[in-house]
LUMMAR-436644 format. One record per residue (C-alpha): residue in three letters; y, z, x. Coordinates in steps of 0.1 Angstrom, whole numbers, plus 5000, padded with zeros to 4 digits. Example, Ala and Ser with C-alpha at 12.3 -4.5 7.8 and 13.67 -1.06 7.14 Angstrom:
Ala495550785123Ser498950715137
END
This chain:
Met500150005000Asn503349905012Leu506050185008Gln509850195015Asp510950345047His512250665030Pro511651035038Leu509751085005Cys507650795008Arg506550895045Ala506251265031Ala503451095006Val501750935033Ala501851225056Leu500051425026His497751195018Thr496551175055Ala496451575057Phe494351595027Arg492251325039Leu491651485075Leu491151845058Arg489251745027Cys487951415018Gln489251075010Pro491451114980Thr491250844954Tyr494150734929Gln493950594896Tyr496750414877Val497950564842Pro500450364821Gly503150584807His502650694769Ala499050624775Cys498250994758Asp496951124792Thr497551494792Ala498251544829Asn500751244830Glu502451344798Leu502851704813Ala504351554844Asp506851334824Ala507951674804Leu508351864837Ala510351564854Gly512651514821Asp513351914819Ala514051924855Ser516651654851Arg518151824823Arg519052124844Asp521252214873Leu518152254898Thr518152244936Leu515652214961Ala516152614968Ser514952654931Leu511452564939Ile508752814951Leu508452634987Asn511852565004Pro511452185014Asp514552195036Pro512752245067Trp510551965060Phe513151725050Asn515751795076Ala516051495103Asp514751255077Gly511551425073Ser510551425109Ala508251735103Phe506051545084Ala505551315109Trp503351555126Leu501651695096Pro498651475102His498351575139Val498451925130Cys495751885104Met493451715131Ser493951985156Met492652225129Gln489452005121Arg488751935154Pro489852185182Gly489752085217Val490351715207Leu493851745209Pro496751925228Ser496452315220Leu498952425194Arg501152725203Gly503452805173Glu505952505173Leu504652415206Met501752225220Ser500552205255Trp498052025277Ser496651965307Arg496851675331Glu493451695346Phe490551545332Thr486951475341Ala485851115349Gly482550945346Glu481150665364Ser483750405374Ser481150105365Ala481150225326Ala484850245322Leu485449875323Arg481949755309Pro482649735271Phe486249555279Leu484449265298Arg481849185272Ala483648855268Thr482548735302Asp478848785296Gly477148425298Cys479848325325Gln478348495356Pro476448245379Thr473048135370Lys469948305386Thr466248175394Gln463348315374Ala459648235387Arg458348115352Pro457647745343Val459747575319Ser459747245300Tyr462447035284Glu462746745263Val465846535267Thr466846215247Cys469645985263Ala471645685245Ser473845415255Phe475845255228Asn478645025225Thr480445115192Leu482444825184Ser481344555160Leu482944225173Leu482144025142Glu484344235120Val487343995117Val490144215100Pro493844215109Gly494344475134Ser490644465148His490944755169Ala490144965139Ala486344845143Gly486045085169Leu485345475165His489045565165Gly490845495131Ala488145435107Thr487345705079Gly484145875086Arg483045675114Val482745955140Lys480846195117Leu478245895107Leu477445845143Cys477046195150Ala474546215119Ser472645915136Leu472446065170Arg471346405153Gln468446225135Phe467146125169Asn468046445187Val470046285212Ser471146525238Ile473346285260Ala475045995247Gly477245755266Leu479445525241Gln481645215250Glu484345065233Cys485245365216Arg489245325216Thr489945675212Pro492645875228Lys491746045262Gly490846385261Thr488346675248Ser487146725214Phe484246875192Cys482746715163Gln479646825143Gly477747015173Phe478946725200Arg481446805228Arg483146485233Phe484846355267Ala486746045262Ser488445855288Gly491245675268Arg491945305262Asp494545075278Ser496344775268Asn494344555292Ala491244515269Cys489544815283Phe488845015251Gly487645335266Val484045515270Glu483045845259Leu480446125268Trp478846315243Ile476646615247Asp474746815219Thr475647195219Glu471947255212Ser470547045238Pro469047225270Leu472447085287Gly474747195257Gln475847535270Glu476547445303Pro480247375316Val481147005320Thr483246905349Val484746555349Leu485146415384His486646095377Val487845895346Glu489345555339Pro489345355307Thr485845185319Val484545465339Leu483645845335Ile481846045357Ala481146385350Ser479046675363Ile477046935348Pro474847215360Phe470947175356Gln468247365369Gly470447525398Leu471847185408Pro474746965397Leu473646675378Arg475946385378Ile476346155346Leu478245805349Val479145655316Ala480445315321His481444985307Gly481044665329Pro483344345330His482044065306Arg480043785318Val483043545314His485143725341Pro485343565376Phe483243695404Ala485943845421Val486644065391Lys483244175385Ser482544225423Ala485944455427Trp484744665396Trp481044715408Thr482444785442Lys484845045432Val482245205409Ser479545195437Gly482245375460Leu482945635436Cys479645745428Lys478645745466Ser481745985471Phe480346225444Ser476746175451Arg475846435476Gly472346425470Cys472746505432Pro470546355405Trp472346075383Ile471945995348Ile473545645341Leu474645525305Leu475945155309Asp476844855288Gly476944665320Asn477244295308Cys474544215332Arg471244075335Val468244205353Gly464444175359Ser463943865378Val464044055411Thr462044375412Asp462044695432Ala461345035427Ser464445085403Val464144765382Gly460744625369Gly459844315354His459344405319Gln461144145295Ala462744035326Asp466143825322Glu467243615352Glu469243835375Asp473043745376Asp475843835400Ser476544205379Gly472744245378Leu472444225416Phe475344475420Phe473744685393Arg470544685411Gly472144785443Leu473845075425Leu470745215413Gly469245215446Asp472145395460Leu471945655434Cys468045675433Cys467745615398Trp465445365377Leu465445185343Pro462745295318Ala463444995297Thr462344735327Phe458744875332Ala455844815306Ser454545155309Thr457745345298Ala459245065276Phe458445005239Gly459344755216Pro461944465219Gly464344555247Gly467444355231Thr470744555227Leu473144275221Tyr473044025193Gln474743705202Lys476043555171Arg476543175189Asn472743135190Gly471143445174Asp469443565208Met469043945216Asp470144015250Arg469744305270Ser472744435281Asp472944835276Phe470845065299Val469945405306Ala468945505339Val467145835350Pro466546025385Ser463645885405Asp463246225420Trp462346385386Thr458846445376Phe458346345340Thr455446435318His456546175295Cys458945905294Thr459645615266Ala462645395265Trp463145175233Val466045015213Glu467145205179Ala469144985157Gln469545305132Val471745445153Ser475345305139Ala478745425130Gly478445245095His478744905110Ser478044625084Cys476944365106Leu474644305140Asp476444345170His475244605199Phe472244845193Ala471545185210Ala469545175241Met467345495239Ala465345695266Arg463446015259Phe461746195287Gly460046545291Leu460746745324Arg458547075333Phe459847275363Gln457747575380Ser461047795381Cys463947805358Thr467647905358Ala469048135333Arg472348325330Arg472948625308Ser473448535272Ala476748555257Ala477548855235Arg477248855200Arg480348785178Ile481349005148Asp481748795115Val485648835107Asn485348735069Ala482649015065Val484849265079Leu487249145053Asp485249165025Pro485849455001Asn482249494994Asn481449585031Ala484149845033Pro481850165028Gln479550045054Ile482449975081Asp484050305070Ala480650485077Ile480450325113Leu484150415119Ser483550765107Ser480850825132Val482750755164Pro481751015190Val484451295192Leu485451375226Glu487151675244Trp490851635254Ser489551685292Val487551355289Asp489051035308Ala491050825285Ser488950535300Asp485850665293His487050795258Ala488050415251Ala484950295264Ala482850515242Val484750425214Val484750045219Glu480950035225His480150255194Ile482450025169Tyr481249715184Arg477649795182Gly477749915149Leu479749615135Ala477549365157Asp474249485140Ala475549505108Phe477749195105Pro476648915133Arg478548605132Gln476448325116Arg476747985128Arg479847825116Arg479247545093Met479647205109Arg483147035101Gly483146715085Gln480046815063His481646705032Phe479946375029Ser478346344992Asp474546254987Asn475645914978Thr477345845010Gln474245995031Ala472145765012Leu474245445020His474345565056Gln470645595058Arg470245265039Val472545085065Gly470645225093Glu467145115076Leu468944725070Arg470044735107His466544795117Ala465044575095Leu467244285103Arg467044335140Thr463244325138Arg463244035117Ser465343845141Gln463443925168Val460243795150Leu462043465142Leu463043405177Cys459443475189Ala458243205164Ile460542975176Leu459443015210Arg455942995198Cys456342655180Ala458242515207Phe455442575232Leu453042445207Ala455042105199Trp455242085237Cys451542115243Gln450441915213His453341655217Arg454141715185Pro457941675166Phe458942035168Val460242035132Asp456541975119Val455542265141Tyr458542495130Thr457742525089Gly455542685066Arg455542955034Trp455543255060Leu458543115079Trp460543055048Gln459843405037Val461343545069Gln464343355067Ile464943425031Arg464343825038Arg466543805070Ala469343645050Ala468943885021Asp469144175047Cys472544005060Met473944015027Leu472744365018Leu474044505051Arg477744355044Arg477644485009Phe476144835018Gly478344865047Leu481444815024Ala480345054999Leu479645325027Arg483245275038Arg484445305003Ser482245614997Cys483645775027Lys486945735014Val486345874981Asp484546184999Arg487846225019His489846214988Glu487646464968Arg487646685000Leu491546694999Ala491346754961Glu489147044968Leu491247184995Ser494347124974Leu492647344945Gln491847614970Ile495247634982Ala496347664943Thr494047944935Ser494348124968Pro495948474968Cys499348514985Gly497648675016Asp495448385021Leu497848125011Ser498948035046Arg495348015058Ala494147765032Val497347555037Arg496547525075Gln493447345065Val495347045050Met498447055071Arg499047275102Pro502147405111Lys503847245143Lys503247555166Phe499447535156Arg499447145159Arg498546965190Asn499746625200Gly496046495208Asn492746605222Gln492546875247Pro492846755282Leu489546635301Pro488146945324Leu489446715353Leu490946925378Lys492346835415Arg492947085444Thr496047145464Asp494646835485Gly494046605458Ser490446585459Pro488646695425Cys486846995417Leu483046925419Asp481947185397Gln482747455372His482847695401Glu485347525418Val487547455387Cys487747835378Gln488647905415Val491447675412Trp492947805379Arg492148185388Asp494248125421His497047955402Phe497448265377Arg496648525406Val499448355426Leu501948385394Glu501348755392Ala501048835430Gly497348955422Leu494148995441Glu490648975431Cys488749285429Ser485549425412Pro485749635378Val484349935400Asp487149925425Leu489749895400Ala488550165377Arg488350395408Arg491950295420Cys493450365384Arg491550705382Glu492850805416Arg496550715408Gln496150895374Leu494851175389Ala497751215416Phe500451175388Glu503151425384Gly505751385354Thr508051575334Asp506951915322Thr508851925292Val508751655263Ala510951625232Ala508651565200Arg511051315187Glu510451095218Val506551095213Pro505150815190Ala503950985159Trp500950935138Gly502950705114His503950465144Leu500250435155Gln499050365118Ala501850105111Ala500749945147Phe497449925133Lys498449795097His500449545110Thr497949365132Ser497348995121Pro493749005109Tyr493048625122Lys494048675157Ala491748595185Cys489248865198Gly490049025230Pro487949095259Asp486049385239Leu485249125211Leu486449365185Pro488149165155Pro491749255150Ala490949275111Ile489349615114Cys492749735125Ser494749605095Val492249685068Phe490950035081Ala494550095098Gln494150475088Arg490550535099Met491450365133Thr494350585135Glu492050915131Val489750745159Phe492050635184Trp495150895180Pro493751105209Val493450815232Met497250735225Leu498151095229Lys496451095266Ala497950785275Val501450925264Leu501451255273Arg499651245307Ser500050925316Asn496450825314Glu496150465299Pro492550325294Val491950085322Gly490049865297Leu493049845278Lys495249715307Gly494149345309Gly492649095289Val491148725289Met493648475302His493448145285Lys495247835296Ile497247625272Pro498647275280Lys502647235275Pro503646875264Ser504746835301Ala501346915314Val500446685344Glu496846565340Gly494346695367Thr496646965377Thr497747305370Ala501347185365Gly502547235329Phe500147485316Arg500947855304Gly498748135303Ile498148315272Leu496648665276Val494548775249Gln494249135249Ser492149415229Cys493349455195Leu493549845205Ser495649765234Lys498249595215Ala498149855188Leu498950125214His501849915229Arg503149845197Ala503250215189Thr505450275219Arg507549955215His510150175195Leu510950395229Ala511750075246Val513849905220Ser515950255218His516650235254Trp517149875253Asp519949895225Gln522150135247Ala522649885273Val522049525253Leu524549225260Pro526849135232Leu524648815224Gln521348935233Ile519248845205Gly515648805213Gly513449095206Arg516249275183Lys515249355146Gly516949085125Cys518048885150Pro516548535147Ala516848245172Thr519048085144Phe521948315156Gly522048155191His522247795173Phe525047925152Cys526848085178Thr526647765200Arg527747545171Ala530647815164Phe531847825199Leu531947425200Ser534247415168Tyr536447685182Ala536847495213Arg537747195193Gly540047375170Ala541947535199Asn541747195217Lys540047325247Ser537247145269Ala534147325265Ala530747325282Val527347495273Val525047545304Phe521447595293Val518947795316Asp515547805311Ile513748025339Ala510247885350Ala507548145344Ala510048395340Tyr507748685328Tyr505548625357Gly508148645381Val509549015372Ile509349225402Arg508149555384Glu509749755410Ala513049655402Ile512649825368Leu510650085376Gly511550185409Ala509350215444Asn505950305439Ala503150415467His500450225444Thr501349885449Arg501649605473Pro504549565500Leu507649385485Gln507049095508Ala503649035494Leu505049055460Val507748785464Glu505848555488Ser505448305463Leu508948305449Gly510848145478Leu513348415482Ser515548425514Asp515648715539Ala519048805526Asp517548805489Leu514648995502Gln516849295515Met519049285485Leu515949325462Gln514549615486His517949775481Tyr517849745444Val514349895444Asp514950195466Ser518450265453Gln519250135421Pro516150055395Val517149965362Leu515950255343Arg517050515368Glu520450365367Gln520450335330Asp519550705327Ala516450615305Ser514450905291Pro511851045315Leu509051035290Phe509850635287Cys509850585323Glu506350755327Ile504950545298Ala506650195312Ser505350295348Glu501750355335Leu501650045314His502549845343His500049965369Asn496249845375Thr496949565352Trp494449285352Phe492848955337Val489748735338Met490148395333Ser488348255300Gly484948105312Asp485148305346Ser483548645355Cys486048705385Leu488349025378Val492148995393Glu494349285392Thr497949215388Phe500949355407Arg503949145390Gly505249045358Thr505649215323Arg502149195311Pro502648855294Gly501148865258Gly501749255253Ser503949415226Leu506349545252Ala506749225274Asp509749085257Val511749415257Ile510749505293Phe512049135304Asn515349185284Ile516049505298Leu515649355334Phe517549035324Ser520649225308Lys520949405340Val520749105363Leu523248915339Ser525549205343Arg525249235383Arg526348845387Asp529448815406Arg532148685379Thr535248615404Ala534748245404Thr533748195369Gly535348485348Arg538348325340Phe536348015323Val534548285300Pro535748235264Gln537548525248Ile537648515212Pro540748665192Trp539148915163Asp540649185146Gly537349375142Ile537049275103Ile533449195091Ser534548895072Pro534448505079Trp537748445063Pro541148415082Thr543248715078Ser547248745079Gln549148645108Glu550049035113Ala546549115115Gln545948805139His548648955161Asp546749275167Ala543549095173Leu541549195206Pro539948935226Val536148945222Glu533848785251Ala531448525238Gly529948435275Asp526148415272Val523948395244Val520248505253Tyr516948485236Ala514148615256Asp514248405290Asp516648135275Leu520348155283Ala523247945269Ser526548015289Phe529747935272Leu532547785295Val536047665285Cys539047495303Thr542347415292Ser543247205323Ala540246935318Ala541246565317His539846505285Leu537346665258Pro533746575254Arg532946335228Ala532546445194Ile529146485178Ala528446285146Gly529946455115Ala528246675091Val528046415064Ala525846205085Glu523446485092Thr523146595056Val522146235043Ala519646215070Tyr518146555063Ala518146475024Gly516546155030Gly513846305055Val512746575031Ile512546344999Ser510646085022Met508246385032Ile507546494995Arg507446124986Gln504446085009Leu502746404998Leu502946254962Cys501045934972Leu503345734951Arg502445424965Thr498945424948Glu500345544914Gly502345234908Gly505045214937Phe508445384944Arg510445324913Cys510945704905Thr514145904908Glu514546214929Ala514546434899Gln511246304890Ile509946324926Leu510846684928Ser509546764894Arg506046634902Ala505646794935Gly507047154922Leu509247164950Pro513047264955Gly515146954964Pro517046935001Val520247034986Asp518847374971Leu516747425003Leu519847395022His521847655001Leu518847895001Glu518647885042Arg522347935045Leu522348245020Arg519448395037Phe521048335069Leu524348505057Gly522348795046Gln520948835083Leu524548785097Val525849075076Cys523149315083His522549225119Gly525348995132Pro526749095166Thr530549115168Ala531048795189Ala529148605161Trp531648715136Ala534548645160Leu533348295164Leu532748265128Arg536448355120His536947995136Tyr534347805124Ala535747615093Gly532747415088Phe530347715082Gln533047875063Gln533347565037Ala529247595037Ile529747945025Arg531847854997Ala529247584986Ser526347794987Ser527848074972Ser529047834942Trp525547734940Leu524248084936Leu526748214913Ala526147914888Ala522648014886Val522948404886Gly526448494884Ala526048644849Leu523548884860Cys525049034894Pro528149194902Leu529148924925Gly532448734922Asp534148484944Val532948514978Glu536148464996Ala538148704969Ala535548964966Trp534048955001Asp533849315004Gly531549334972Trp529149074988Val528849275020Glu528349595003Phe525649444979Ile523749275009Arg523549615029Ala522949805001Ser520449644983Pro518449365006Val515549364981Lys517949264954Trp519549004973Lys516048844981Ala515548854944Leu518948704936Leu517948414959Lys514548344946Arg515948364906Ala518648124918Gly516247894933Ala513947884901Trp517147844881His517847504899Ser514447374899Leu514347394861Cys517647194862Val515646964881Glu512746944859Ser515146894831Thr516946604845Ala513646454855Ala512446454820Leu515846304808Asp515046014834Thr511445964821Phe512745964784Ala515345714793Arg513145494812Asp510545504784Met513045434755Trp515345164772Ser514244844787Pro515244814825Val518044594837Pro517344264852Glu517444234886Ala520744044898Ala520543724917Pro521043744953Ala524443764964Ser526243484981Ile528043495015Leu531243554997Ala530343854980Cys529144025011Glu531444325022His529544455049Ala527744345079Cys525644445108Ile526844305140Pro523544365161Cys521644185135Arg524043905126Ile523643965090Ala525644015060Phe524844215028Pro526744334999Thr525744705001Arg525244935028Gln521945015012Gln520744675012Asp517544575029Val518744395056Pro515444265074Val513744175044Lys516143895040Leu513943715069Val511343675044Ala513443385028Tyr512943195062Asn510642905059Leu508143005084Glu506442675086Asp509442475098Asp509642605132Met507242865139Thr508142935174Ser511843015166Cys510643215138Leu508543425160Asn511543465186Ile513643595155Val511143845139Ser510343995176Gln514344025182Gln514744165146Arg512344455153Leu514444575183Gln517744505165Leu516344695134Lys516045005154Thr519644965169His520944885136Ala519245225123Gln520945435151Leu524345275151Asp524645345113Met523045655100Thr525145685069Thr523145455047Gly520245705047Asn517745405039Phe514745545057Leu512245405028Gly513645045035Tyr513345085075Asp509645175069Arg509244875046Ala511344655070Met508644745100Glu505944645077Thr507744315068Met508144275108Ser504444325116Phe503444075087Leu505643815097Glu504443835134Gln500843815122His501543525099Val503243305126Lys500343375148Asp498043255123Met499642935115Gln499742885154Gln496342915154Val495442695126Glu497542405143
END
């Protein structure tokens, strides 16, 4: 239950908790008023009687004044007192109104303190060899996914990428034959790593030189599925990867050779390059080759190539045979003992031949229990014609010893934790947590708690295998896919039979000296041809039906998700929406990067161990870390904590209370990622009260005796690529430290101490991390400053600074002071590139002027900040090596931003302002919180307010003004054009969501579009956001922002317009008057009643939505009752009042579709000239849209671009016809 922040509400929560601790879990039942309930009626009578009398709190038997003094702070410690009475020895001893504790503690084994917090690394340790025989069965496939016979506009969609359902259909085909490793060619997919229905996909990407890209697919359920893959080299036609197998790296080559029509020089260069790459990565490792070589082999045999179904060896075949010999591989499909069935993989449409072009090669050194190679026609991506077929090889392996690693730890089902039906069972697990004495080390205490909770939840609610994505195909689609596969198999078989019959008839005709037509005849031949023709027809029809069925399934799936969104409760609404439309911060521009990483010398990492080492060193250097063992880290942490000597007296008001910890648990997001202990954050948010009871002694140990558990000092480091990430390097990656949910709750409970201290030294416009100060304050101040400079006729500049790796570069000693339990200062700044002078100055600040000491921070806060920033650690995701860090503010923690802000504000205040001080703007302000200009007398008494730096976390914007500049900067585009562009964008997005093209075009008014979507219009959205921002500014706006607002005429006018919009809807229901004349009333209402202010905005939005619905109904009625006005004839050149100079076209209105006029050109008269015009118009159209944004004709722009594409294709088609 969410209660207001009021002393009475806090008292009710404290009494509830106290009763729970001393007695049992209280239950509550809602009783409606006047329901004839005796107790309820008696309470109403007593309350009514008390309200009619002149009673005070002193009239009660129990005097509540001592409890409610200082905002009821006594109630905050009531749960603590009750727990001390219920569990003596667990908490500090109570002595009257004081509590005392000892700093000494008993420590257990160092190896046990971190073990529960490194559970996420299980399965990442190096493999170990076990002396027991093991057998594997592996199926490999090589398949070219492109259908060359499919002639449609934009034939690039014939590959895997861009066709509805093709990837999932191919997954189903490969899963049907238990394919472990698949090499795919001509996929046309973007470069990167992805996951689909149990297959890990590694795509090389395509280029514009007819190299359509290759992919490597690995089944996660295969013997190789759980091993880490390392990409050694990638280009559009070659992908070389390495994967551990039986203690040795296994190399996999997926390639697509040049076509046979290419000249010898091209083929020779490609094969020579591939051979060189493979030799450089070979190093005695076994190889599997999955290749569409466009080559012929068999006429020349050796240990790698047999003579079964031989073809005449060509130039590419010679190179391929040499590559097989160099890599010690052989082709099972070329030996009669291992090949099965016809070996043709490529259907030649010109003559119907089946050529062997795709190959699977396996290591010669392996000893197989069995090996079979064949061509499987049923593997398809829903192709509706014959083209390439999959080359398959299945083999069995047996080893006398096996390599194994520790299995990954079990995960806990988050949905089961959130299920209310499981609450009693989870509550029982939390109630049985072992109770440990105050003298127990906090590290051992936290380890025991985490181990108990994890074991209980993992045994009761283990996470089941997740349902594969994309399993929304209907039974009809699956049946069609199965039928298409069967038809491909039947058509390939009959084509092969027909080809053999032709050869036999030709041989008989030659032997018997008879005409071929006399031999090549008969009923059987006629039936084969008829059935083959029927297969072709049915394959085409079923293929098209399969595509339509996939689209229908997709639409039904979206409709199902839409219904789920409509019926989801408010708490799960955002999670349901993400399945359809992910927010921008969760969106990725493409696939995840390939696991390709180069060392500092430019050479690629050859295995996962080297990859982990490079990433570990990268983030270790960022935080000045050192590799260590868990035992050593725990031992050093305990020695430091035992040697700690802090303050002897602590004020209770400074210590985080029970409510702080419970609120920290309750506000934990339940769907966040699990930390290294694998405890789901959902237990914190759902069982906040029980978790507070369990964790309260641990938090007091961390706060009162600086004994934070070592397991809560670190987490798992995940690397996340930025948009600027450089492929194959560590540049452009940020590290995200995923900590235990218990660690986050502990830090969040102590955050108010850091914020309270920071508020005393905060800069005027330092807004990041402050309550009620969003980033929009920085945007507003920047615009207001530019408006002020323009109005004062001054030149202005805004210098933006973004500090690289800011949180990682913080020297902790500069904040906390010198400490004996850290590395030397020179080692800490080694990677920062500081000069000797900078190092000396930093040493002075560390020794003499640390930030917290200079700011007179409370001793308790200094001790907590110091403890939370010592013996910190991380372990890379997928790695098992621990790194202890000595620099940075623990990125990802709840205190990281506040600690950084404390340091950053001090750094900015220490700047030498001698050179730039006169350029810092001084804004005159009379101290009145009002956006409206005051009288001339008040302006005369105004004092200057400095508006120099806007700081948001590590982002800095510095304002500078100068009166002697030669000229002012160019003005930015006016507000009118911005508003038109914004409105057009919103309406365009809603129009696309409604899919109006499928419902009869775009002949809908704006009101009808908004009414159908049930969404507010762009103007309403703009007014709502302005008013919300105004409320934030009134409650939390800094003084410099109000000083700038006084000179910001544009936003003043926006406030007037938005207030009129609000009063038009709810003016009769609220005490607000004209925003300018009754501004004081607005300020008082917003500050005194923030909930009512939000309700007013919500009601105003609903009122204006009803107005839009009424307008939409009127538009619908008018269009239904009245016939449309006939379209006017095209205007002559004399009637044109406007023109676009870059396009050299005149048009009568500014909303005219200019490029659509090109349709009037006679394309058949001069096709070459027309093609040039169309190509130029595409570029000119973009230029025109940039030059004149006031038209707002974005829909016309989209249609014009479609017209461009159509005209270009049409001209090219006409040229081919001639």
